[in-house]
MIDOSE-1310 file (N, C-alpha, C; in nm, 2 decimals, decimal comma, always signed):
residues 160
mfsv	+8,12/+8,49/+7,76/+8,05/+8,62/+7,88/+8,10/+8,73/+7,81; +8,01/+8,83/+7,88/+8,00/+8,97/+7,88/+7,97/+9,05/+7,98; +8,09/+9,10/+8,01/+8,04/+9,22/+8,12/+8,06/+9,36/+8,07; +8,01/+9,46/+8,18/+7,96/+9,58/+8,15/+8,10/+9,68/+8,20
psls	+8,19/+9,69/+8,09/+8,29/+9,77/+8,14/+8,24/+9,92/+8,19; +8,33/+9,97/+8,30/+8,31/+10,09/+8,37/+8,32/+10,19/+8,25; +8,23/+10,30/+8,25/+8,25/+10,38/+8,16/+8,33/+10,51/+8,20; +8,45/+10,61/+8,15/+8,52/+10,70/+8,23/+8,50/+10,83/+8,15
gdrp	+8,57/+10,97/+8,16/+8,54/+11,04/+8,09/+8,41/+11,13/+8,15; +8,44/+11,22/+8,08/+8,29/+11,31/+8,09/+8,16/+11,23/+8,03; +8,06/+11,31/+8,10/+7,95/+11,22/+8,03/+7,91/+11,21/+7,90; +7,94/+11,31/+7,83/+7,93/+11,31/+7,64/+8,04/+11,15/+7,61
qqyr	+8,16/+11,14/+7,70/+8,25/+11,05/+7,63/+8,20/+10,91/+7,68; +8,11/+10,90/+7,81/+8,09/+10,83/+7,83/+7,96/+10,76/+7,76; +7,89/+10,84/+7,69/+7,79/+10,80/+7,62/+7,83/+10,75/+7,49; +7,96/+10,81/+7,43/+7,99/+10,73/+7,32/+8,06/+10,59/+7,36
qlag	+8,12/+10,57/+7,48/+8,18/+10,47/+7,50/+8,04/+10,31/+7,52; +7,93/+10,37/+7,56/+7,83/+10,32/+7,60/+7,79/+10,26/+7,44; +7,78/+10,40/+7,37/+7,73/+10,33/+7,21/+7,81/+10,25/+7,11; +7,94/+10,23/+7,18/+8,06/+10,18/+7,11/+8,00/+10,00/+7,16
qara	+7,99/+9,98/+7,27/+7,94/+9,87/+7,36/+7,82/+9,85/+7,32; +7,71/+9,91/+7,26/+7,60/+9,88/+7,24/+7,61/+9,82/+7,09; +7,69/+9,89/+7,00/+7,70/+9,79/+6,86/+7,81/+9,69/+6,88; +7,90/+9,70/+6,96/+7,96/+9,52/+6,96/+7,87/+9,48/+7,00
llhg	+7,79/+9,48/+7,11/+7,69/+9,36/+7,19/+7,57/+9,34/+7,04; +7,55/+9,42/+6,93/+7,43/+9,38/+6,87/+7,48/+9,35/+6,75; +7,62/+9,35/+6,70/+7,67/+9,33/+6,58/+7,66/+9,19/+6,54; +7,58/+9,20/+6,40/+7,61/+9,05/+6,36/+7,44/+9,00/+6,40
erdr	+7,35/+9,03/+6,53/+7,24/+8,97/+6,56/+7,13/+9,03/+6,50; +7,01/+8,99/+6,44/+6,90/+9,08/+6,39/+6,81/+9,06/+6,45; +6,79/+8,96/+6,57/+6,66/+8,95/+6,62/+6,63/+9,05/+6,73; +6,51/+9,15/+6,73/+6,49/+9,23/+6,79/+6,49/+9,23/+6,92
iana	+6,41/+9,09/+6,94/+6,38/+9,08/+7,13/+6,51/+9,05/+7,19; +6,62/+8,95/+7,10/+6,74/+8,94/+7,18/+6,81/+9,08/+7,19; +6,84/+9,18/+7,07/+6,90/+9,27/+7,09/+6,85/+9,38/+7,17; +6,70/+9,41/+7,21/+6,63/+9,43/+7,29/+6,63/+9,41/+7,45
anls	+6,66/+9,26/+7,49/+6,72/+9,21/+7,61/+6,86/+9,24/+7,62; +6,93/+9,23/+7,54/+7,05/+9,29/+7,56/+7,09/+9,40/+7,57; +7,06/+9,47/+7,48/+7,06/+9,65/+7,52/+7,00/+9,68/+7,66; +6,90/+9,65/+7,69/+6,83/+9,66/+7,80/+6,93/+9,64/+7,92
alvy	+6,99/+9,53/+7,92/+7,07/+9,48/+8,07/+7,19/+9,58/+8,08; +7,25/+9,61/+7,90/+7,37/+9,69/+7,92/+7,34/+9,83/+8,01; +7,25/+9,89/+7,92/+7,21/+10,03/+7,99/+7,14/+10,03/+8,13; +7,10/+9,94/+8,14/+7,05/+9,97/+8,31/+7,16/+9,91/+8,41
halp	+7,27/+9,83/+8,37/+7,41/+9,81/+8,47/+7,52/+9,90/+8,42; +7,48/+10,00/+8,32/+7,57/+10,11/+8,28/+7,61/+10,24/+8,33; +7,43/+10,23/+8,35/+7,41/+10,40/+8,39/+7,38/+10,41/+8,54; +7,40/+10,49/+8,61/+7,37/+10,51/+8,76/+7,21/+10,57/+8,76
rlnw	+7,13/+10,54/+8,88/+7,03/+10,59/+8,94/+6,92/+10,56/+8,85; +6,92/+10,42/+8,78/+6,78/+10,43/+8,70/+6,73/+10,29/+8,80; +6,60/+10,30/+8,74/+6,50/+10,18/+8,86/+6,44/+10,07/+8,73; +6,44/+10,14/+8,60/+6,35/+10,05/+8,48/+6,42/+10,10/+8,35
vgfy	+6,44/+10,01/+8,24/+6,51/+10,01/+8,12/+6,47/+9,93/+8,03; +6,40/+9,96/+7,94/+6,31/+9,85/+7,86/+6,28/+9,90/+7,72; +6,20/+9,82/+7,67/+6,13/+9,84/+7,56/+5,97/+9,80/+7,54; +5,92/+9,87/+7,48/+5,75/+9,88/+7,41/+5,77/+9,87/+7,26
ffdg	+5,68/+9,78/+7,24/+5,68/+9,75/+7,09/+5,53/+9,76/+7,03; +5,51/+9,81/+6,92/+5,39/+9,88/+6,88/+5,34/+9,77/+6,81; +5,22/+9,74/+6,79/+5,13/+9,62/+6,80/+5,06/+9,68/+6,64; +5,05/+9,80/+6,60/+4,96/+9,81/+6,56/+4,84/+9,91/+6,58
telv	+4,81/+9,90/+6,71/+4,72/+9,95/+6,80/+4,78/+10,02/+6,93; +4,85/+9,96/+6,99/+4,95/+10,02/+7,10/+5,05/+9,96/+7,17; +5,10/+9,98/+7,24/+5,25/+9,98/+7,30/+5,22/+9,84/+7,36; +5,31/+9,75/+7,34/+5,34/+9,64/+7,44/+5,46/+9,63/+7,48
vgpf	+5,49/+9,56/+7,63/+5,60/+9,55/+7,71/+5,66/+9,45/+7,61; +5,80/+9,49/+7,60/+5,90/+9,39/+7,54/+6,01/+9,38/+7,66; +6,11/+9,32/+7,61/+6,24/+9,31/+7,73/+6,27/+9,44/+7,80; +6,32/+9,41/+7,95/+6,34/+9,53/+8,01/+6,43/+9,48/+8,15
qglp	+6,47/+9,55/+8,19/+6,56/+9,53/+8,34/+6,46/+9,59/+8,45; +6,43/+9,57/+8,58/+6,36/+9,62/+8,67/+6,23/+9,54/+8,71; +6,15/+9,66/+8,80/+6,03/+9,53/+8,85/+5,93/+9,54/+8,72; +5,84/+9,44/+8,78/+5,72/+9,40/+8,67/+5,64/+9,52/+8,61
acvr	+5,63/+9,53/+8,46/+5,59/+9,66/+8,44/+5,46/+9,68/+8,36; +5,38/+9,75/+8,34/+5,24/+9,75/+8,27/+5,24/+9,69/+8,11; +5,17/+9,62/+8,10/+5,18/+9,50/+7,97/+5,13/+9,58/+7,83; +5,02/+9,65/+7,87/+4,98/+9,75/+7,73/+4,98/+9,89/+7,76
ipld	+4,99/+9,98/+7,67/+5,01/+10,12/+7,71/+4,92/+10,16/+7,57; +4,79/+10,23/+7,59/+4,74/+10,30/+7,45/+4,80/+10,42/+7,42; +4,83/+10,44/+7,29/+4,93/+10,58/+7,21/+4,87/+10,72/+7,28; +4,74/+10,71/+7,35/+4,70/+10,83/+7,42/+4,71/+10,88/+7,55
kgvc	+4,81/+10,75/+7,62/+4,82/+10,76/+7,77/+4,97/+10,73/+7,79; +5,02/+10,82/+7,90/+5,18/+10,84/+7,97/+5,27/+10,87/+7,87; +5,39/+10,87/+7,93/+5,50/+10,92/+7,88/+5,53/+10,83/+7,74; +5,51/+10,72/+7,76/+5,56/+10,61/+7,62/+5,47/+10,65/+7,53
gaaa	+5,32/+10,68/+7,59/+5,23/+10,72/+7,46/+5,24/+10,81/+7,40; +5,27/+10,95/+7,46/+5,31/+11,06/+7,42/+5,45/+11,04/+7,31; +5,56/+10,98/+7,34/+5,67/+10,93/+7,24/+5,61/+10,85/+7,13; +5,52/+10,75/+7,11/+5,50/+10,72/+7,02/+5,41/+10,79/+6,94
rtrq	+5,31/+10,83/+7,03/+5,20/+10,88/+6,93/+5,29/+11,04/+6,86; +5,35/+11,10/+6,92/+5,44/+11,24/+6,87/+5,54/+11,20/+6,81; +5,62/+11,08/+6,81/+5,72/+11,05/+6,73/+5,85/+11,14/+6,81; +5,83/+11,22/+6,92/+5,94/+11,27/+6,96/+5,95/+11,25/+7,10
tqrv	+6,12/+11,25/+7,12/+6,16/+11,19/+7,29/+6,10/+11,29/+7,36; +6,02/+11,22/+7,47/+5,99/+11,31/+7,58/+6,06/+11,26/+7,69; +6,14/+11,41/+7,77/+6,22/+11,38/+7,86/+6,13/+11,45/+8,00; +6,11/+11,38/+8,08/+6,00/+11,45/+8,18/+6,07/+11,43/+8,33
edvh	+6,10/+11,56/+8,36/+6,16/+11,58/+8,51/+6,08/+11,54/+8,64; +5,94/+11,58/+8,63/+5,87/+11,47/+8,74/+5,74/+11,43/+8,65; +5,75/+11,27/+8,66/+5,62/+11,22/+8,63/+5,48/+11,22/+8,66; +5,48/+11,29/+8,81/+5,35/+11,31/+8,88/+5,30/+11,43/+8,82
afpg	+5,37/+11,52/+8,76/+5,34/+11,64/+8,72/+5,29/+11,63/+8,54; +5,30/+11,49/+8,50/+5,29/+11,46/+8,33/+5,17/+11,43/+8,33; +5,05/+11,49/+8,25/+4,94/+11,45/+8,26/+4,89/+11,33/+8,24; +4,83/+11,26/+8,26/+4,82/+11,10/+8,23/+4,91/+11,00/+8,26
hiac	+5,02/+11,06/+8,32/+5,14/+10,98/+8,36/+5,05/+10,83/+8,40; +5,16/+10,72/+8,38/+5,05/+10,56/+8,41/+5,20/+10,53/+8,51; +5,16/+10,54/+8,63/+5,27/+10,47/+8,76/+5,24/+10,30/+8,74; +5,36/+10,27/+8,64/+5,38/+10,09/+8,65/+5,45/+10,08/+8,79
daas	+5,55/+10,17/+8,85/+5,61/+10,19/+8,95/+5,62/+10,29/+9,01; +5,53/+10,30/+9,16/+5,57/+10,42/+9,25/+5,68/+10,49/+9,24; +5,81/+10,40/+9,25/+5,91/+10,46/+9,28/+5,98/+10,57/+9,17; +5,94/+10,55/+9,04/+5,97/+10,67/+8,93/+5,91/+10,77/+8,96
rsel	+6,05/+10,90/+8,97/+6,02/+11,02/+8,95/+6,04/+11,08/+8,81; +6,15/+11,02/+8,75/+6,18/+11,11/+8,65/+6,18/+11,02/+8,49; +6,15/+11,03/+8,36/+6,16/+10,92/+8,27/+6,21/+11,01/+8,15; +6,28/+10,91/+8,05/+6,32/+10,96/+7,93/+6,24/+10,86/+7,84
vvpl	+6,18/+10,90/+7,71/+6,14/+10,77/+7,62/+6,16/+10,83/+7,53; +6,23/+10,72/+7,43/+6,28/+10,78/+7,31/+6,20/+10,68/+7,21; +6,12/+10,72/+7,10/+6,03/+10,65/+7,00/+6,16/+10,58/+6,92; +6,12/+10,48/+6,85/+6,19/+10,40/+6,75/+6,12/+10,39/+6,64
vrdg	+6,18/+10,44/+6,51/+6,14/+10,46/+6,39/+6,19/+10,41/+6,33; +6,14/+10,34/+6,20/+6,20/+10,26/+6,10/+6,15/+10,30/+5,99; +6,22/+10,35/+5,88/+6,14/+10,38/+5,78/+6,01/+10,46/+5,79; +6,01/+10,53/+5,85/+5,87/+10,60/+5,87/+5,75/+10,50/+5,98
glvg	+5,79/+10,41/+6,00/+5,69/+10,35/+6,10/+5,75/+10,31/+6,23; +5,66/+10,31/+6,33/+5,67/+10,32/+6,44/+5,70/+10,18/+6,49; +5,82/+10,16/+6,54/+5,86/+10,01/+6,60/+5,84/+9,99/+6,72; +5,84/+10,13/+6,80/+5,81/+10,10/+6,97/+5,88/+10,20/+7,03
vfdl	+5,92/+10,22/+7,14/+6,01/+10,33/+7,22/+6,09/+10,23/+7,33; +6,17/+10,31/+7,33/+6,26/+10,27/+7,43/+6,28/+10,36/+7,56; +6,25/+10,31/+7,70/+6,17/+10,38/+7,79/+6,32/+10,35/+7,92; +6,36/+10,48/+7,97/+6,40/+10,49/+8,07/+6,31/+10,55/+8,23
dspd	+6,36/+10,46/+8,34/+6,28/+10,58/+8,45/+6,39/+10,56/+8,57; +6,38/+10,68/+8,63/+6,46/+10,68/+8,77/+6,39/+10,71/+8,89; +6,45/+10,69/+9,01/+6,37/+10,70/+9,11/+6,38/+10,87/+9,18; +6,48/+10,95/+9,07/+6,55/+11,06/+9,11/+6,44/+11,15/+9,03
pgrf	+6,35/+11,26/+9,10/+6,34/+11,36/+9,02/+6,46/+11,43/+8,92; +6,41/+11,48/+8,80/+6,51/+11,55/+8,70/+6,64/+11,46/+8,66; +6,64/+11,35/+8,70/+6,76/+11,23/+8,65/+6,81/+11,26/+8,50; +6,73/+11,34/+8,40/+6,74/+11,30/+8,29/+6,79/+11,44/+8,23
dvid	+6,90/+11,49/+8,18/+6,94/+11,63/+8,12/+6,96/+11,56/+7,95; +6,97/+11,70/+7,89/+7,01/+11,67/+7,76/+7,12/+11,62/+7,70; +7,23/+11,59/+7,79/+7,32/+11,48/+7,74/+7,28/+11,36/+7,72; +7,18/+11,31/+7,83/+7,14/+11,21/+7,85/+7,03/+11,17/+7,70
qegl	+6,98/+11,27/+7,68/+6,87/+11,25/+7,60/+6,97/+11,19/+7,47; +7,04/+11,29/+7,44/+7,13/+11,28/+7,31/+7,21/+11,13/+7,33; +7,25/+11,10/+7,43/+7,30/+10,98/+7,42/+7,23/+10,86/+7,44; +7,11/+10,84/+7,48/+6,97/+10,76/+7,43/+6,95/+10,75/+7,32
eaia	+6,93/+10,87/+7,27/+6,87/+10,89/+7,16/+6,99/+10,82/+7,03; +7,13/+10,81/+7,07/+7,20/+10,73/+6,95/+7,21/+10,57/+6,99; +7,18/+10,57/+7,13/+7,18/+10,40/+7,16/+7,05/+10,36/+7,07; +6,96/+10,45/+7,09/+6,81/+10,37/+7,02/+6,83/+10,38/+6,88
riyv	+6,90/+10,47/+6,83/+6,93/+10,46/+6,67/+6,99/+10,32/+6,66; +7,10/+10,30/+6,71/+7,19/+10,19/+6,72/+7,10/+10,04/+6,74; +7,00/+10,03/+6,82/+6,88/+9,93/+6,79/+6,81/+9,93/+6,67; +6,76/+10,03/+6,62/+6,70/+10,04/+6,48/+6,79/+10,02/+6,38
eslp	+6,92/+10,06/+6,39/+7,00/+10,01/+6,29/+7,02/+9,85/+6,28; +6,98/+9,76/+6,38/+7,00/+9,63/+6,40/+6,89/+9,56/+6,37; +6,78/+9,62/+6,34/+6,70/+9,57/+6,27/+6,68/+9,52/+6,14; +6,61/+9,40/+6,11/+6,60/+9,35/+5,99/+6,54/+9,44/+5,88
């Protein structure tokens, strides 16, 4: 049985603790679906003020929803649409303070106000994206971005 221990210290310390928990959780497991499912649950329950955490996988044409925590999501996202598409297309993390001001935003959950999407790239190829939504405008800052990019790297390193 795995439980999510509470995080302590300042926010960078909390992200280091979360990264350690992620490494322990994924250790020895190579299945991308199992690891995405467990990592989604870990982050969703460890961090405050989130309403969706999950993965979209690139199928060669578009992003397809993978394991997540939160309300049902958009199943397919073209690379030319939304925050997830922008992250996948540019292969750069997208940190959006107000999703309603983002051109082409896809409103899968009307309660989402801010979003952080980290592209998942392995050996130069796009694997997908790691997506986090919050009902709070401006929820994500540079500390969150750096911490969640580290979590995304741990996921990519777990892939066979």
